[in-house]
C-alpha positions as CSV (number, residue, x, y, z in Angstrom):
1,G,99.4,-42.1,144.7
2,L,98.2,-40.7,147.6
3,A,100.2,-37.8,147.8
4,S,99.5,-36.8,144.3
5,Q,95.7,-37.4,144.7
6,T,95.9,-35.1,148.1
7,E,95.1,-31.3,147.7
8,V,97.0,-29.1,150.1
9,K,94.9,-26.3,150.8
10,A,97.3,-24.8,153.4
11,D,100.7,-24.0,154.1
12,R,100.8,-25.8,157.9
13,L,100.4,-29.2,158.0
14,T,97.6,-30.9,160.2
15,R,98.2,-33.9,162.5
16,S,96.8,-35.9,159.8
17,D,98.9,-34.9,157.3
18,L,102.1,-35.8,159.3
19,R,100.9,-39.3,158.7
20,N,101.6,-39.1,155.4
21,P,104.7,-39.1,154.3
22,D,104.3,-38.1,150.5
23,L,102.5,-35.2,151.7
24,V,104.7,-34.0,154.0
25,L,107.8,-34.5,151.6
26,E,105.9,-32.9,148.8
27,K,105.0,-30.1,151.2
28,F,108.8,-29.5,152.3
29,D,109.7,-30.2,148.6
30,K,107.4,-27.0,148.0
31,I,108.8,-25.0,150.8
32,D,112.0,-26.0,149.5
33,T,111.3,-24.4,146.2
34,E,109.8,-21.5,147.3
35,N,112.3,-21.2,149.7
36,H,114.9,-21.5,146.9
37,A,112.8,-19.0,144.8
38,L,112.3,-16.4,147.7
39,K,116.5,-16.4,148.1
40,G,116.9,-15.8,144.3
41,A,114.2,-13.1,144.6
42,N,115.9,-11.8,147.6
43,E,119.1,-11.7,145.8
44,R,118.1,-10.2,143.0
45,L,116.2,-7.8,145.2
46,K,119.4,-7.1,146.7
47,Q,121.0,-6.9,143.8
48,E,118.4,-4.2,142.6
49,K,118.7,-2.9,145.9
50,E,122.3,-2.2,145.6
51,K,121.6,-1.0,141.6
52,L,119.3,1.5,143.1
53,G,121.8,2.5,145.9
54,Q,124.3,3.3,142.7
55,E,121.8,5.2,141.1
56,N,120.2,7.0,144.0
57,E,124.2,8.3,144.7
58,E,124.6,9.0,141.4
59,L,121.5,10.8,141.3
60,G,122.8,12.5,144.3
61,Q,125.8,13.6,142.6
62,E,123.9,14.7,139.3
63,K,121.5,16.4,141.6
64,E,124.5,17.9,143.6
65,K,125.9,18.8,140.3
66,L,122.0,20.1,138.8
67,K,122.4,22.6,142.1
68,Q,125.7,23.6,141.3
69,E,124.6,24.5,137.8
70,N,121.9,25.9,139.0
71,G,123.8,28.3,141.1
72,Q,126.1,29.6,138.2
73,L,123.3,30.0,136.0
74,K,121.5,31.8,138.7
75,Q,124.8,33.9,138.6
76,E,125.2,34.2,135.1
77,K,121.4,35.5,135.2
78,E,122.4,38.4,137.6
79,E,125.4,39.0,135.1
80,L,123.1,39.4,132.6
81,G,120.6,41.2,134.7
82,Q,123.4,43.9,135.5
83,E,124.4,43.7,131.9
84,K,120.8,44.2,130.6
85,E,120.8,47.2,133.1
86,K,124.3,48.8,131.8
87,L,123.1,48.6,128.0
88,K,119.8,49.8,129.3
89,Q,121.8,53.2,130.8
90,E,124.4,53.2,127.4
91,N,121.3,52.9,125.4
92,E,119.5,55.8,127.1
93,K,122.8,57.7,127.2
94,L,123.1,57.0,123.1
95,G,119.5,58.2,123.0
96,Q,120.1,61.4,124.6
97,E,123.3,62.0,122.5
98,K,121.4,61.6,119.4
99,E,119.0,63.9,120.3
100,K,121.9,66.5,120.9
101,L,123.6,65.9,117.9
102,G,119.9,66.1,116.2
103,Q,119.8,69.4,117.9
104,E,123.2,70.7,116.5
105,N,122.6,69.2,113.2
106,G,119.4,71.7,113.3
107,Q,122.0,74.8,114.4
108,L,124.3,73.8,111.4
109,K,121.6,73.8,109.1
110,T,120.6,77.2,110.0
111,Q,124.1,78.2,110.4
112,T,124.8,77.2,106.8
113,A,121.8,78.8,105.6
114,E,122.5,82.2,106.9
115,L,126.1,81.7,105.6
116,E,124.7,81.0,102.2
117,E,122.5,83.9,102.2
118,T,125.5,86.0,103.5
119,N,127.5,84.5,100.5
120,K,124.9,85.5,98.2
121,E,124.9,89.2,100.0
122,Y,129.1,89.1,99.4
123,G,128.6,87.9,96.1
124,A,126.3,90.9,95.0
125,E,128.7,93.3,96.9
126,K,131.5,92.0,94.6
127,D,129.6,92.3,91.7
128,R,128.9,96.0,92.8
129,L,132.7,96.8,93.9
130,V,133.6,95.4,90.4
131,L,131.9,97.8,88.5
132,E,132.8,100.6,91.0
133,N,136.2,99.6,90.6
134,R,135.9,99.6,86.8
135,D,133.9,103.0,86.7
136,L,137.1,104.6,89.2
137,E,139.7,103.0,86.7
138,G,137.9,105.2,84.2
139,K,138.0,108.3,86.3
140,N,141.7,107.2,87.3
141,K,142.5,107.3,83.6
142,D,140.9,110.7,83.3
143,L,142.9,112.0,86.2
144,E,145.8,111.2,84.5
145,D,144.9,112.5,81.5
146,K,144.3,115.8,83.3
147,N,147.2,115.5,85.6
148,K,149.3,115.3,82.3
149,D,147.8,117.9,81.1
150,L,148.5,120.6,84.0
151,E,151.9,119.3,84.3
152,D,152.3,120.2,80.3
153,K,150.7,123.8,81.1
154,N,152.9,124.0,84.1
155,K,156.1,123.5,81.9
156,D,155.2,126.1,79.7
157,L,154.2,128.4,82.5
158,E,157.7,127.8,83.8
159,G,159.2,128.5,80.6
160,G,157.4,131.2,80.2
161,L,158.8,132.2,83.3
162,K,162.4,132.2,82.2
163,V,161.7,134.0,79.1
164,L,160.0,136.8,81.0
165,K,162.9,137.2,83.5
166,G,165.6,136.7,81.1
167,A,163.7,139.8,79.1
168,L,163.0,141.6,82.0
169,D,167.1,140.9,83.3
170,K,168.3,142.4,80.0
171,T,165.8,145.2,80.2
172,V,167.1,146.4,83.3
173,S,170.7,145.9,82.9
174,K,170.5,148.0,79.5
175,N,168.4,150.7,81.3
176,I,170.7,151.4,84.1
177,E,173.4,151.4,81.5
178,S,171.5,153.7,79.7
179,S,170.8,156.6,81.9
180,D,169.4,157.8,85.6
181,K,166.6,158.9,83.4
182,Y,165.2,155.3,82.8
183,K,165.3,155.1,86.7
184,K,161.7,155.5,86.8
185,E,160.9,153.1,84.2
186,I,162.7,150.7,85.6
187,G,160.8,151.3,89.1
188,D,157.7,150.8,86.8
189,L,159.1,147.7,85.0
190,K,159.8,146.2,88.2
191,S,156.4,146.5,89.9
192,V,154.8,145.4,86.6
193,N,157.7,142.2,86.7
194,E,157.1,141.7,90.5
195,G,152.8,141.5,89.4
196,L,154.1,138.8,86.8
197,K,155.9,137.3,89.1
198,D,153.2,137.1,91.7
199,A,150.6,135.9,89.2
200,L,152.6,133.3,87.7
201,D,153.5,131.7,91.2
202,K,149.9,132.0,92.0
203,T,149.1,130.0,88.9
204,I,152.0,127.5,89.1
205,S,151.0,127.0,93.2
206,K,146.9,127.0,92.2
207,N,148.5,124.0,89.3
208,I,150.8,122.1,91.5
209,E,148.1,121.9,94.5
210,S,145.2,120.9,91.5
211,S,148.2,118.3,90.2
212,D,148.8,117.0,94.3
213,R,145.0,116.9,94.6
214,Y,144.6,114.7,91.3
215,K,147.6,112.7,92.2
216,K,145.9,111.8,95.5
217,E,142.7,110.9,94.0
218,I,144.5,108.4,91.6
219,G,146.4,107.2,94.9
220,D,143.1,107.0,96.4
């Protein structure tokens, strides 16, 4: 009853406290309880420490893993930077090629316009040549008709020459057989015949030259 009524105000026991067995037992029980509690707490703290050690080790591994991943990301970043620079250079190159193609396209448009203009000129020249060809075909027809007329005239002159030669040969033969008194007349006839023959030859030659000239014009 005394121990329950006595209030323990300090952890240390005084000499007077030691004279009270109940108080001493209560104090030991309290200390034992606290010691048991401390052992449990210490065990829990030990387990918590081990757990924290494992977690710390895991965090260290995670940190190392993150460090490696960070290195990989840094390397990938550098590679992406290099790829970006490469793409930038290619983009600049494509821009230059685009500009060059634009200039070439402008030149092609100019050449196309010039070719269209030239084509129009060729078309007009073709129309003019067609008309000129038609005119030349008409002239060619006229020349062919003239040539045919000249050939007919040439044939007529050749026939007249043959008749004259035949008549002259008969006259000469008859006069030679007749008498010497016709020798003078024969000489005169020969002179006339030669004159006629020269004139006829000149006419035929002129007609042949004219015919050749028309043939050349027809050929042209």
